[in-house]
ROKEMAR-10083 format. One record per residue (C-alpha): x, y, z. Coordinates in Angstrom, 3 decimals, decimal comma. Example, Ala and Ser with C-alpha at 12.3 -4.5 7.8 and 13.67 -1.06 7.14 Angstrom:
// residues 2
DRENDREN         px         py         pz
DRENDREN     12,300     -4,500      7,800
DRENDREN     13,670     -1,060      7,140
END
This chain:
// residues 304
DRENDREN         px         py         pz
DRENDREN      0,001     -0,071     -0,089
DRENDREN      2,857      2,680      0,774
DRENDREN      4,354      1,917     -2,785
DRENDREN      1,319      4,109     -4,160
DRENDREN      2,492      7,329     -2,102
DRENDREN      4,787      9,061     -4,329
DRENDREN      4,309     12,264     -2,175
DRENDREN      5,806     10,881      0,725
DRENDREN      9,069     12,146     -0,228
DRENDREN      8,136     15,431      1,783
DRENDREN      7,097     13,978      4,898
DRENDREN      8,819     14,355      8,301
DRENDREN      6,760     12,036     10,662
DRENDREN      4,983      8,911      9,472
DRENDREN      2,959      6,510     11,505
DRENDREN      1,295      3,036     10,380
DRENDREN      0,909      1,967     13,894
DRENDREN     -1,523     -1,143     14,095
DRENDREN     -2,142     -0,814     10,292
DRENDREN     -0,508     -4,115      9,152
DRENDREN      0,915     -2,254      6,072
DRENDREN      2,142     -4,448      3,461
DRENDREN      5,410     -2,869      1,910
DRENDREN      6,143     -4,884     -1,107
DRENDREN      8,958     -2,495     -2,472
DRENDREN     11,479     -2,121      0,421
DRENDREN     13,277      0,421     -1,612
DRENDREN     10,461      2,907     -1,331
DRENDREN     12,232      3,816      2,274
DRENDREN     14,989      5,214      0,236
DRENDREN     12,989      8,014     -1,098
DRENDREN     11,910      9,408      2,352
DRENDREN     15,114     11,672      2,778
DRENDREN     13,428     13,866      5,006
DRENDREN     11,880     11,629      7,212
DRENDREN     12,812     11,947     10,909
DRENDREN     10,290      9,838     12,865
DRENDREN      8,852      6,680     11,897
DRENDREN      6,258      4,326     13,805
DRENDREN      5,800      0,847     12,049
DRENDREN      4,551     -0,612     15,598
DRENDREN      2,186     -3,567     15,464
DRENDREN      2,931     -4,484     12,000
DRENDREN      3,966     -8,201     11,635
DRENDREN      4,432     -7,468      7,754
DRENDREN      7,588     -5,501      8,709
DRENDREN     10,713     -7,587      8,533
DRENDREN     14,486     -7,264      8,650
DRENDREN     14,546     -6,212      5,089
DRENDREN     12,555     -3,248      5,750
DRENDREN     14,784     -2,112      8,391
DRENDREN     17,789     -2,246      6,079
DRENDREN     16,269      0,158      3,979
DRENDREN     15,100      2,217      6,907
DRENDREN     18,699      2,512      7,979
DRENDREN     19,644      4,203      5,138
DRENDREN     17,423      7,170      5,959
DRENDREN     19,855      9,922      6,645
DRENDREN     17,721     12,050      9,026
DRENDREN     16,008      9,583     10,987
DRENDREN     15,897     10,372     14,560
DRENDREN     12,858      8,559     16,179
DRENDREN     12,023      4,730     15,407
DRENDREN      9,293      2,495     16,740
DRENDREN      9,366     -0,892     15,456
DRENDREN      7,590     -2,375     18,520
DRENDREN      5,820     -5,996     17,810
DRENDREN      7,229     -6,379     14,311
DRENDREN      8,672     -9,542     12,552
DRENDREN     12,292     -8,383     12,862
DRENDREN     15,294    -10,279     13,993
DRENDREN     18,641     -9,860     15,372
DRENDREN     20,122     -8,756     11,798
DRENDREN     17,903     -5,632     12,186
DRENDREN     19,994     -4,365     15,266
DRENDREN     22,866     -4,625     13,214
DRENDREN     21,266     -2,032     10,663
DRENDREN     19,658      0,159     13,325
DRENDREN     23,360      0,537     14,673
DRENDREN     24,295      2,690     11,683
DRENDREN     21,668      5,050     12,450
DRENDREN     24,113      7,873     13,729
DRENDREN     21,411     10,365     14,250
DRENDREN     18,722      8,287     16,014
DRENDREN     17,687      9,642     19,589
DRENDREN     14,712      7,273     20,148
DRENDREN     14,294      3,669     19,572
DRENDREN     11,649      1,353     20,726
DRENDREN     12,244     -2,279     20,156
DRENDREN      9,592     -3,823     22,668
DRENDREN      9,271     -7,454     23,057
DRENDREN     12,380     -8,434     20,683
DRENDREN     14,813    -10,613     22,705
DRENDREN     18,223     -8,825     22,996
DRENDREN     21,142    -11,043     23,361
DRENDREN     24,535     -9,465     24,739
DRENDREN     25,707     -9,144     21,260
DRENDREN     23,045     -7,050     20,062
DRENDREN     22,831     -4,786     22,991
DRENDREN     26,637     -4,442     22,134
DRENDREN     25,931     -3,021     18,656
DRENDREN     23,468     -0,533     20,154
DRENDREN     26,247      0,993     22,026
DRENDREN     27,058      2,495     18,653
DRENDREN     24,177      4,684     18,908
DRENDREN     25,868      7,529     20,849
DRENDREN     23,158     10,209     20,349
DRENDREN     20,277      7,899     21,747
DRENDREN     18,415      9,284     24,453
DRENDREN     15,313      6,808     24,834
DRENDREN     15,440      2,933     24,582
DRENDREN     12,563      0,655     25,170
DRENDREN     13,862     -2,995     24,703
DRENDREN     13,781     -6,537     26,267
DRENDREN     17,263     -7,398     27,063
DRENDREN     18,274    -11,074     27,674
DRENDREN     19,216    -11,586     31,649
DRENDREN     22,314    -12,595     31,252
DRENDREN     25,493    -10,328     29,789
DRENDREN     23,476     -7,392     28,864
DRENDREN     23,477     -4,821     31,578
DRENDREN     27,386     -4,047     31,293
DRENDREN     26,572     -3,222     27,470
DRENDREN     23,601     -0,956     28,865
DRENDREN     25,738      0,934     31,634
DRENDREN     28,036      2,327     28,803
DRENDREN     25,175      3,881     26,721
DRENDREN     26,000      7,466     28,770
DRENDREN     23,572      9,493     26,298
DRENDREN     20,243      7,733     27,500
DRENDREN     17,853      9,699     29,643
DRENDREN     14,993      7,132     29,301
DRENDREN     15,009      3,424     29,711
DRENDREN     12,339      1,147     29,463
DRENDREN     13,331     -2,636     30,010
DRENDREN     11,319     -5,866     30,075
DRENDREN     13,889     -8,126     31,596
DRENDREN     14,178    -10,237     34,776
DRENDREN     17,842     -9,840     36,209
DRENDREN     18,983    -12,338     38,787
DRENDREN     21,985    -10,534     40,222
DRENDREN     22,560     -7,288     41,879
DRENDREN     25,369     -6,423     39,967
DRENDREN     22,781     -6,009     36,850
DRENDREN     20,999     -3,331     38,801
DRENDREN     24,464     -1,787     39,777
DRENDREN     25,360     -1,641     36,076
DRENDREN     22,163      0,405     35,270
DRENDREN     22,567      2,650     37,921
DRENDREN     25,847      3,978     36,012
DRENDREN     23,810      5,739     33,568
DRENDREN     23,700      8,630     35,910
DRENDREN     21,841     10,684     33,247
DRENDREN     18,396      8,988     33,464
DRENDREN     15,593     10,888     33,976
DRENDREN     12,804      7,998     33,448
DRENDREN     13,380      4,061     34,286
DRENDREN     10,806      1,450     33,761
DRENDREN     12,277     -1,867     35,353
DRENDREN      9,276     -4,044     36,489
DRENDREN      9,245     -7,573     37,598
DRENDREN     13,152     -7,521     38,026
DRENDREN     13,731     -9,230     41,355
DRENDREN     15,034     -5,457     42,583
DRENDREN     15,687     -5,765     46,442
DRENDREN     16,412     -3,060     48,863
DRENDREN     20,317     -3,393     47,523
DRENDREN     19,041     -2,570     44,141
DRENDREN     17,037      0,295     45,644
DRENDREN     20,476      1,637     47,092
DRENDREN     22,210      1,513     43,908
DRENDREN     19,474      3,262     41,898
DRENDREN     19,293      6,050     44,495
DRENDREN     22,585      7,241     42,859
DRENDREN     20,680      8,577     39,982
DRENDREN     19,595     11,930     41,527
DRENDREN     18,318     13,216     38,017
DRENDREN     15,342     10,737     38,103
DRENDREN     11,875     12,494     37,766
DRENDREN     10,268      9,302     36,803
DRENDREN     10,556      5,923     38,329
DRENDREN      8,527      2,875     37,824
DRENDREN      9,657     -0,598     39,733
DRENDREN      6,504     -2,264     40,043
DRENDREN      6,300     -5,798     40,780
DRENDREN      9,551     -5,911     42,604
DRENDREN     10,858     -6,807     46,136
DRENDREN     11,681     -3,471     47,218
DRENDREN     10,044     -3,910     50,862
DRENDREN     10,282     -1,096     53,601
DRENDREN     13,976     -1,301     53,732
DRENDREN     14,327     -0,116     50,110
DRENDREN     12,348      3,099     50,721
DRENDREN     15,032      4,342     52,760
DRENDREN     16,932      4,966     49,641
DRENDREN     14,167      5,626     47,330
DRENDREN     13,031      8,598     49,455
DRENDREN     16,329     10,258     48,829
DRENDREN     15,102     10,890     45,233
DRENDREN     13,733     14,336     45,648
DRENDREN     13,210     15,391     42,072
DRENDREN     10,818     12,497     41,321
DRENDREN      7,317     13,494     40,156
DRENDREN      6,139     10,144     39,012
DRENDREN      6,457      6,900     41,217
DRENDREN      4,986      3,205     40,696
DRENDREN      5,973      0,906     43,572
DRENDREN      2,957     -1,211     43,159
DRENDREN      3,214     -4,839     44,358
DRENDREN      6,381     -4,432     46,454
DRENDREN      5,492     -5,568     49,883
DRENDREN      5,234     -2,196     51,632
DRENDREN      3,778     -1,077     54,808
DRENDREN      3,251      2,216     56,724
DRENDREN      6,780      2,134     58,195
DRENDREN      8,523      1,923     54,893
DRENDREN      6,062      4,762     53,698
DRENDREN      7,487      7,232     56,107
DRENDREN     10,799      7,349     53,971
DRENDREN      9,130      8,930     51,099
DRENDREN      8,149     11,944     53,221
DRENDREN     10,811     14,092     51,230
DRENDREN      9,213     13,188     47,610
DRENDREN      7,031     16,842     47,673
DRENDREN      7,481     17,100     44,116
DRENDREN      5,446     13,685     43,212
DRENDREN      2,005     14,415     41,347
DRENDREN      1,914     10,704     40,108
DRENDREN      1,694      7,861     42,749
DRENDREN      1,065      4,442     42,419
DRENDREN      1,227      1,938     45,211
DRENDREN     -1,405     -0,534     44,460
DRENDREN     -1,051     -3,872     45,984
DRENDREN      0,878     -3,131     49,092
DRENDREN     -0,175     -3,323     52,843
DRENDREN     -0,422      0,392     53,392
DRENDREN     -2,948      1,285     56,277
DRENDREN     -4,147      4,412     57,531
DRENDREN     -0,768      5,962     58,588
DRENDREN      0,668      5,466     55,549
DRENDREN     -2,146      7,342     54,015
DRENDREN     -1,569     10,059     56,426
DRENDREN      1,969     10,476     55,268
DRENDREN      0,619     10,381     51,467
DRENDREN     -1,575     13,416     52,476
DRENDREN      1,060     15,615     52,826
DRENDREN      2,195     15,134     49,175
DRENDREN      0,234     18,302     48,334
DRENDREN      0,963     18,190     44,378
DRENDREN     -0,403     14,612     44,099
DRENDREN     -2,855     14,785     40,861
DRENDREN     -2,836     10,967     40,303
DRENDREN     -3,208      8,479     43,334
DRENDREN     -3,584      4,792     42,980
DRENDREN     -3,728      3,007     46,350
DRENDREN     -6,075     -0,267     45,259
DRENDREN     -5,596     -3,391     47,093
DRENDREN     -4,385     -2,029     50,461
DRENDREN     -5,621     -1,687     54,332
DRENDREN     -6,803      1,669     54,447
DRENDREN    -10,266      2,561     56,204
DRENDREN    -12,180      5,566     56,579
DRENDREN     -9,758      7,179     58,668
DRENDREN     -7,192      6,966     56,106
DRENDREN     -9,517      8,196     53,689
DRENDREN    -10,029     11,206     55,669
DRENDREN     -6,490     11,890     55,677
DRENDREN     -6,266     11,494     51,744
DRENDREN     -9,363     14,277     51,581
DRENDREN     -6,586     16,975     52,170
DRENDREN     -5,188     16,418     48,799
DRENDREN     -6,718     19,273     47,199
DRENDREN     -4,962     18,756     43,674
DRENDREN     -6,297     15,364     43,085
DRENDREN     -7,908     14,499     39,908
DRENDREN     -7,951     10,911     39,977
DRENDREN     -7,868      8,566     43,205
DRENDREN     -8,086      4,794     43,079
DRENDREN     -9,134      3,152     46,498
DRENDREN    -10,883     -0,152     45,469
DRENDREN    -10,075     -3,177     47,539
DRENDREN     -9,451     -1,316     50,921
DRENDREN    -11,371     -1,468     54,228
DRENDREN    -13,825      1,056     53,366
DRENDREN    -17,259      0,457     54,590
DRENDREN    -19,242      3,665     53,593
DRENDREN    -19,684      6,147     50,914
DRENDREN    -16,313      7,942     50,965
DRENDREN    -16,920      9,469     47,674
DRENDREN    -18,883     12,395     50,209
DRENDREN    -15,465     13,366     51,411
DRENDREN    -13,976     13,502     47,969
DRENDREN    -16,230     16,139     46,055
DRENDREN    -13,341     17,590     44,104
DRENDREN    -11,915     14,096     42,645
DRENDREN    -13,044     14,029     39,096
DRENDREN    -12,211     10,177     38,716
DRENDREN    -12,785      8,344     42,014
DRENDREN    -12,739      4,377     41,908
DRENDREN    -14,254      2,381     44,920
DRENDREN    -16,260     -0,282     45,562
DRENDREN    -19,731     -0,274     44,450
DRENDREN    -21,028     -1,392     47,467
DRENDREN    -19,109      1,107     49,498
END
């Protein structure tokens, strides 16, 4: 289909997300001299042959090939795209050799990929230009998290279900530039919050399903810049809710599946900037919507 669009030569930003575009003539990409951003995600018809031609586009800076049919050879081609700043690979499993190729992308600022758990973190630690990193990997050694913590220019990190414990949290606390941190589904526990609480520049924090309780939440008191906080699936009670109620800039708060009662809900009602609040699966036995008149999106049990 794309073969029949001769005017594409002047396009700078092109997206065929979810469109299953059939590109029979891969050479068509060589005509897109001015293209800087290309999104071909969720297109199983995109293969290594397409990426080979895409890699020849001289001005390319942003490439999204999440959920395509590419293989390891595509990484070799991509590594030659010297101006690339953003690369979204998604679920393609990358072995250490492939990650080593990505180190050649010295202008890369954003990377979303699924590296193998063995031998990849050392290569990632050398990609010093990164400021946003999303990893779908289950690392088994603390040294892997230590390697990631060497990326001291990171603003955003998403590393979920990756066995990160309190020692891993200590490593990550060395990245003072964090504004967004998603460590959902790890084993941070209360001890790890001592170090997470040092990241004073955070505006977004997701620590859902980390075995946290009120005693750990006390260590987050200095995170006064938070606007978005997700603590779903922990063991937070009313005293934890009281601490959270001091985060006066919060707009989005998720506390689903905790142990909060109406007393904790009353504390949270002092958050005047809240736009969205999720209190489902807590110990709430009355119509708490009455104490949150200004919350636009309130999620509670229907029989509360």
